[in-house]
MARTI-85525 format. One record per residue (C-alpha): residue number from 1; residue in one letter; x, y, z. Coordinates in nm, 4 decimals. Layout:
N
+-----+-----+----------+----------+----------+
:   n : res :        X :        Y :        Z :
+-----+-----+----------+----------+----------+
: NUM :   A :        X :        Y :        Z :
...
+-----+-----+----------+----------+----------+
This chain:
237
+-----+-----+----------+----------+----------+
:   n : res :        X :        Y :        Z :
+-----+-----+----------+----------+----------+
:   1 :   M :   9.3497 :  13.5209 :   8.8396 :
:   2 :   T :   9.0827 :  13.2510 :   8.8451 :
:   3 :   A :   8.9723 :  13.0664 :   9.1570 :
:   4 :   T :   9.1341 :  12.7474 :   9.0280 :
:   5 :   E :   9.4668 :  12.9228 :   8.9733 :
:   6 :   F :   9.4416 :  13.0787 :   9.3192 :
:   7 :   L :   9.3916 :  12.7366 :   9.4832 :
:   8 :   T :   9.6759 :  12.5814 :   9.2838 :
:   9 :   Q :   9.9225 :  12.8558 :   9.3769 :
:  10 :   L :   9.8044 :  12.8617 :   9.7376 :
:  11 :   D :   9.8557 :  12.4857 :   9.7652 :
:  12 :   A :  10.2120 :  12.5237 :   9.6372 :
:  13 :   A :  10.2816 :  12.8168 :   9.8715 :
:  14 :   L :  10.1633 :  12.6208 :  10.1779 :
:  15 :   F :  10.4359 :  12.3572 :  10.1444 :
:  16 :   G :  10.5624 :  12.4462 :  10.4934 :
:  17 :   L :  10.2477 :  12.3144 :  10.6607 :
:  18 :   S :  10.1467 :  11.9585 :  10.7335 :
:  19 :   K :   9.9086 :  11.7933 :  10.4888 :
:  20 :   E :   9.6238 :  11.8186 :  10.7403 :
:  21 :   E :   9.6767 :  12.1916 :  10.7995 :
:  22 :   R :   9.7211 :  12.2616 :  10.4292 :
:  23 :   E :   9.4068 :  12.0704 :  10.3365 :
:  24 :   S :   9.2109 :  12.2532 :  10.6087 :
:  25 :   A :   9.3091 :  12.5917 :  10.4629 :
:  26 :   L :   9.2422 :  12.4817 :  10.1042 :
:  27 :   E :   8.9043 :  12.3362 :  10.1959 :
:  28 :   Y :   8.8052 :  12.6705 :  10.3471 :
:  29 :   Y :   8.8790 :  12.8501 :  10.0213 :
:  30 :   R :   8.7104 :  12.5838 :   9.8100 :
:  31 :   E :   8.3914 :  12.6378 :  10.0082 :
:  32 :   Y :   8.4387 :  13.0146 :   9.9874 :
:  33 :   F :   8.4662 :  13.0056 :   9.6079 :
:  34 :   A :   8.1779 :  12.7590 :   9.5851 :
:  35 :   D :   7.9596 :  13.0029 :   9.7803 :
:  36 :   A :   8.0691 :  13.2829 :   9.5453 :
:  37 :   G :   7.9338 :  13.0845 :   9.2489 :
:  38 :   E :   7.9792 :  13.2713 :   8.9210 :
:  39 :   N :   8.1731 :  13.5431 :   9.1047 :
:  40 :   A :   8.4411 :  13.2975 :   9.2230 :
:  41 :   D :   8.7109 :  13.4476 :   8.9998 :
:  42 :   S :   8.6324 :  13.7989 :   9.1217 :
:  43 :   A :   8.6433 :  13.6721 :   9.4794 :
:  44 :   A :   8.9863 :  13.5214 :   9.4124 :
:  45 :   E :   9.1133 :  13.8548 :   9.2798 :
:  46 :   S :   8.9845 :  14.0380 :   9.5877 :
:  47 :   L :   9.1863 :  13.8139 :   9.8200 :
:  48 :   G :   9.5188 :  13.9352 :   9.6798 :
:  49 :   S :   9.8102 :  13.7124 :   9.5927 :
:  50 :   P :   9.8042 :  13.3474 :   9.7081 :
:  51 :   Q :  10.1590 :  13.3928 :   9.8380 :
:  52 :   S :  10.0626 :  13.6715 :  10.0809 :
:  53 :   V :   9.7637 :  13.4707 :  10.2037 :
:  54 :   A :   9.9841 :  13.1627 :  10.2482 :
:  55 :   E :  10.2403 :  13.3611 :  10.4492 :
:  56 :   R :   9.9744 :  13.4691 :  10.6966 :
:  57 :   I :   9.8248 :  13.1189 :  10.7254 :
:  58 :   I :  10.1698 :  12.9704 :  10.7910 :
:  59 :   A :  10.2448 :  13.2428 :  11.0459 :
:  60 :   E :   9.9168 :  13.1702 :  11.2243 :
:  61 :   A :   9.9884 :  12.7955 :  11.2258 :
:  62 :   D :  10.3345 :  12.8625 :  11.3749 :
:  63 :   G :  10.1943 :  13.1063 :  11.6309 :
:  64 :   T :  10.4110 :  13.3918 :  11.4990 :
:  65 :   A :  10.1352 :  13.6030 :  11.3449 :
:  66 :   E :  10.0488 :  13.9438 :  11.4817 :
:  67 :   P :   9.7413 :  13.9391 :  11.7113 :
:  68 :   G :   9.4287 :  14.0025 :  11.5122 :
:  69 :   L :   9.2494 :  13.8318 :  11.2301 :
:  70 :   S :   9.3351 :  13.5782 :  10.9670 :
:  71 :   A :   9.4452 :  13.7853 :  10.6677 :
:  72 :   G :   9.3023 :  13.7011 :  10.3314 :
:  73 :   M :   8.9727 :  13.5710 :  10.4661 :
:  74 :   P :   8.6301 :  13.7378 :  10.4468 :
:  75 :   R :   8.4709 :  13.8667 :  10.7678 :
:  76 :   T :   8.1113 :  13.8485 :  10.8800 :
:  77 :   G :   7.9071 :  14.1100 :  11.0648 :
:  78 :   T :   7.8819 :  14.4896 :  11.0564 :
:  79 :   G :   8.0904 :  14.7669 :  11.2020 :
:  80 :   S :   7.8556 :  14.8917 :  11.4681 :
:  81 :   D :   7.9972 :  14.9055 :  11.8210 :
:  82 :   G :   7.9031 :  14.6261 :  12.0528 :
:  83 :   T :   7.8701 :  14.3666 :  11.7768 :
:  84 :   T :   8.0579 :  14.0391 :  11.8194 :
:  85 :   Y :   8.2247 :  13.8875 :  11.5143 :
:  86 :   T :   8.3569 :  13.5385 :  11.4439 :
:  87 :   D :   8.6672 :  13.4666 :  11.2398 :
:  88 :   P :   8.5542 :  13.1869 :  11.0007 :
:  89 :   Y :   8.9028 :  13.0316 :  10.9911 :
:  90 :   T :   9.0153 :  13.0258 :  11.3559 :
:  91 :   G :   8.6739 :  13.0340 :  11.5175 :
:  92 :   A :   8.7878 :  13.3156 :  11.7507 :
:  93 :   T :   8.5449 :  13.5952 :  11.8397 :
:  94 :   Y :   8.6106 :  13.9699 :  11.8407 :
:  95 :   T :   8.4289 :  14.2784 :  11.9652 :
:  96 :   S :   8.3869 :  14.5580 :  11.7145 :
:  97 :   A :   8.6371 :  14.8441 :  11.7279 :
:  98 :   S :   8.8563 :  15.0370 :  11.4867 :
:  99 :   Y :   9.1391 :  14.8103 :  11.3780 :
: 100 :   S :   9.3896 :  14.8333 :  11.0906 :
: 101 :   E :   9.6285 :  14.5703 :  10.9606 :
: 102 :   P :   9.7645 :  14.4449 :  10.6268 :
: 103 :   Y :   9.4917 :  14.2475 :  10.4537 :
: 104 :   A :   9.6037 :  14.0276 :  10.1656 :
: 105 :   G :   9.8723 :  14.2774 :  10.0658 :
: 106 :   T :   9.6556 :  14.5909 :  10.1036 :
: 107 :   S :   9.5633 :  14.8314 :  10.3838 :
: 108 :   Y :   9.2144 :  14.8274 :  10.5229 :
: 109 :   T :   9.0157 :  14.9216 :  10.8280 :
: 110 :   D :   8.8337 :  14.6378 :  10.9986 :
: 111 :   P :   8.6052 :  14.6791 :  11.3015 :
: 112 :   Y :   8.7826 :  14.4321 :  11.5259 :
: 113 :   T :   8.9837 :  14.4619 :  11.8440 :
: 114 :   E :   9.3383 :  14.3275 :  11.8510 :
: 115 :   M :   9.2924 :  14.0153 :  12.0541 :
: 116 :   P :   9.5090 :  13.7033 :  12.0830 :
: 117 :   Y :   9.3530 :  13.3908 :  11.9451 :
: 118 :   S :   9.4424 :  13.0288 :  11.8970 :
: 119 :   A :   9.3475 :  12.7859 :  11.6260 :
: 120 :   P :   9.0955 :  12.5200 :  11.7227 :
: 121 :   A :   9.2514 :  12.2066 :  11.8660 :
: 122 :   K :   9.2919 :  11.9138 :  11.6321 :
: 123 :   S :   9.0654 :  11.6268 :  11.7150 :
: 124 :   G :   9.1723 :  11.2681 :  11.6751 :
: 125 :   P :   8.9619 :  10.9545 :  11.6361 :
: 126 :   D :   8.7415 :  10.8704 :  11.9313 :
: 127 :   A :   8.7127 :  10.5329 :  12.0997 :
: 128 :   A :   8.4036 :  10.4363 :  11.9013 :
: 129 :   H :   8.5833 :  10.4856 :  11.5684 :
: 130 :   I :   8.8841 :  10.2863 :  11.6877 :
: 131 :   I :   8.6670 :   9.9986 :  11.8085 :
: 132 :   T :   8.4759 :  10.0046 :  11.4795 :
: 133 :   L :   8.8023 :   9.9908 :  11.2866 :
: 134 :   I :   8.9289 :   9.6923 :  11.4872 :
: 135 :   V :   8.6017 :   9.5020 :  11.4446 :
: 136 :   V :   8.5783 :   9.5720 :  11.0707 :
: 137 :   L :   8.9429 :   9.4779 :  11.0106 :
: 138 :   F :   8.8962 :   9.1561 :  11.2063 :
: 139 :   V :   8.5785 :   9.0598 :  11.0199 :
: 140 :   T :   8.7239 :   9.1464 :  10.6798 :
: 141 :   L :   9.0664 :   8.9965 :  10.7509 :
: 142 :   P :   9.0245 :   8.7118 :  10.4967 :
: 143 :   L :   8.9402 :   8.9680 :  10.2292 :
: 144 :   W :   9.2463 :   9.1803 :  10.3147 :
: 145 :   I :   9.4670 :   8.8702 :  10.3076 :
: 146 :   T :   9.3281 :   8.7711 :   9.9667 :
: 147 :   V :   9.3722 :   9.1173 :   9.8161 :
: 148 :   Y :   9.7283 :   9.1601 :   9.9397 :
: 149 :   S :   9.8165 :   8.8030 :   9.8397 :
: 150 :   L :   9.6990 :   8.8716 :   9.4847 :
: 151 :   W :   9.8959 :   9.1959 :   9.4823 :
: 152 :   L :  10.2105 :   9.0176 :   9.6054 :
: 153 :   T :  10.1597 :   8.7393 :   9.3502 :
: 154 :   L :  10.1361 :   8.9974 :   9.0721 :
: 155 :   I :  10.4564 :   9.1706 :   9.1830 :
: 156 :   V :  10.6502 :   8.8433 :   9.2157 :
: 157 :   T :  10.5231 :   8.7182 :   8.8787 :
: 158 :   L :  10.6256 :   9.0331 :   8.6931 :
: 159 :   I :  10.9679 :   9.0348 :   8.8566 :
: 160 :   S :  11.0156 :   8.6651 :   8.7776 :
: 161 :   I :  10.9334 :   8.7202 :   8.4105 :
: 162 :   I :  11.1910 :   8.9970 :   8.3801 :
: 163 :   I :  11.4548 :   8.7905 :   8.5630 :
: 164 :   S :  11.3840 :   8.4896 :   8.3374 :
: 165 :   F :  11.4254 :   8.6937 :   8.0200 :
: 166 :   A :  11.7418 :   8.8557 :   8.1544 :
: 167 :   A :  11.8848 :   8.5168 :   8.2507 :
: 168 :   G :  11.8001 :   8.3750 :   7.9070 :
: 169 :   G :  11.9626 :   8.6759 :   7.7452 :
: 170 :   I :  12.2849 :   8.5997 :   7.9309 :
: 171 :   T :  12.3018 :   8.2202 :   7.9219 :
: 172 :   G :  12.1648 :   8.1822 :   7.5676 :
: 173 :   P :  12.4450 :   8.3588 :   7.3813 :
: 174 :   I :  12.7128 :   8.2012 :   7.6022 :
: 175 :   T :  12.5795 :   7.8525 :   7.5404 :
: 176 :   G :  12.5362 :   7.9315 :   7.1715 :
: 177 :   I :  12.8995 :   8.0368 :   7.1357 :
: 178 :   I :  13.0088 :   7.7161 :   7.3052 :
: 179 :   Q :  12.7932 :   7.5141 :   7.0665 :
: 180 :   L :  12.9365 :   7.6978 :   6.7658 :
: 181 :   A :  13.2879 :   7.6360 :   6.8912 :
: 182 :   S :  13.2135 :   7.2656 :   6.9233 :
: 183 :   G :  13.0862 :   7.2526 :   6.5644 :
: 184 :   S :  12.7112 :   7.2441 :   6.6321 :
: 185 :   M :  12.6076 :   7.5272 :   6.4027 :
: 186 :   G :  12.2318 :   7.4727 :   6.4242 :
: 187 :   N :  12.2080 :   7.4632 :   6.8035 :
: 188 :   G :  12.4593 :   7.7448 :   6.8358 :
: 189 :   L :  12.2720 :   7.9818 :   6.6074 :
: 190 :   F :  11.9402 :   7.8934 :   6.7709 :
: 191 :   L :  12.0751 :   7.9651 :   7.1181 :
: 192 :   L :  12.2334 :   8.2908 :   7.0021 :
: 193 :   G :  11.9080 :   8.4019 :   6.8455 :
: 194 :   S :  11.7037 :   8.2992 :   7.1507 :
: 195 :   G :  11.9399 :   8.4878 :   7.3781 :
: 196 :   M :  11.9094 :   8.8053 :   7.1724 :
: 197 :   V :  11.5283 :   8.7757 :   7.1777 :
: 198 :   C :  11.5326 :   8.7349 :   7.5568 :
: 199 :   I :  11.7513 :   9.0424 :   7.5950 :
: 200 :   G :  11.5165 :   9.2412 :   7.3732 :
: 201 :   L :  11.2089 :   9.1303 :   7.5689 :
: 202 :   A :  11.3741 :   9.2123 :   7.9018 :
: 203 :   L :  11.4652 :   9.5625 :   7.7826 :
: 204 :   L :  11.1213 :   9.6128 :   7.6305 :
: 205 :   L :  10.9136 :   9.4927 :   7.9245 :
: 206 :   W :  11.0981 :   9.6154 :   8.2321 :
: 207 :   K :  10.9637 :   9.9714 :   8.2124 :
: 208 :   P :  10.5907 :   9.8847 :   8.1719 :
: 209 :   F :  10.6272 :   9.6101 :   8.4335 :
: 210 :   W :  10.7887 :   9.8594 :   8.6739 :
: 211 :   L :  10.5104 :  10.1132 :   8.6137 :
: 212 :   L :  10.2461 :   9.8447 :   8.6668 :
: 213 :   C :  10.4066 :   9.7363 :   8.9957 :
: 214 :   K :  10.4339 :  10.0970 :   9.1108 :
: 215 :   A :  10.0769 :  10.1861 :   9.0145 :
: 216 :   S :   9.9269 :   9.8753 :   9.1764 :
: 217 :   T :  10.1258 :   9.9290 :   9.4971 :
: 218 :   I :  10.0356 :  10.2974 :   9.5309 :
: 219 :   G :   9.6732 :  10.2348 :   9.4362 :
: 220 :   L :   9.6299 :   9.9518 :   9.6870 :
: 221 :   F :   9.7944 :  10.1423 :   9.9721 :
: 222 :   R :   9.5896 :  10.4569 :   9.9003 :
: 223 :   L :   9.2697 :  10.2544 :   9.8939 :
: 224 :   S :   9.3603 :  10.0886 :  10.2231 :
: 225 :   K :   9.4441 :  10.4256 :  10.3786 :
: 226 :   K :   9.1187 :  10.5780 :  10.2546 :
: 227 :   I :   8.9150 :  10.2913 :  10.4019 :
: 228 :   I :   9.0958 :  10.3084 :  10.7381 :
: 229 :   Y :   9.0655 :  10.6877 :  10.7616 :
: 230 :   G :   8.6995 :  10.6641 :  10.6692 :
: 231 :   L :   8.6373 :  10.4155 :  10.9511 :
: 232 :   L :   8.8224 :  10.6476 :  11.1897 :
: 233 :   G :   8.6081 :  10.9405 :  11.0793 :
: 234 :   R :   8.9059 :  11.1435 :  10.9641 :
: 235 :   N :   9.0173 :  11.3134 :  10.6442 :
: 236 :   E :   9.3289 :  11.1779 :  10.4757 :
: 237 :   S :   9.6430 :  11.3647 :  10.5802 :
+-----+-----+----------+----------+----------+
């Protein structure tokens, strides 16, 4: 299994976590594989299955894991007595001792003492980031209004075009039939033909218009979220 495949399967297996917790775990492994360099694929194989690693990460996040270390993650330090080790995922420290537990689906002996630990507390934006966000949003308010006005204008315009074609496709044939019934062959046939064209255009354009509206909406909201999170000094969650 390659490192890329490991990350993809681990991401899917961590669906039970919040986006912030999942991204924190994935970022750890991205850095781990980056440090491994050309040996990243071998490092991925040594971790075991992504599913077993995900189960332990989820258990640790829920507080239901057995006391000890984060399974599936490399340890630092040596096994000599009296040495203090640090778990690179939780940040907890351990004193060396003989310790056995399942490690990524295999049995191993690790020189750590069974000790309870807790994940580091999540930190939110501080006052300085919040004040910065308020000031920047206030100063750039005309720009935000312009951008969202253009976006709203685009959405309304596309919807109006589709509605106009649909309306023409309905009223055109009806009016054309009335004209034919009254003996006006030329106007009747023209209105019938125009109505059919409008129906065709409405059916042809609604899907690309819908995709354009969806893409512009998602893109604008993601950009806004990215800017706000950046001003708050946080990763997107």
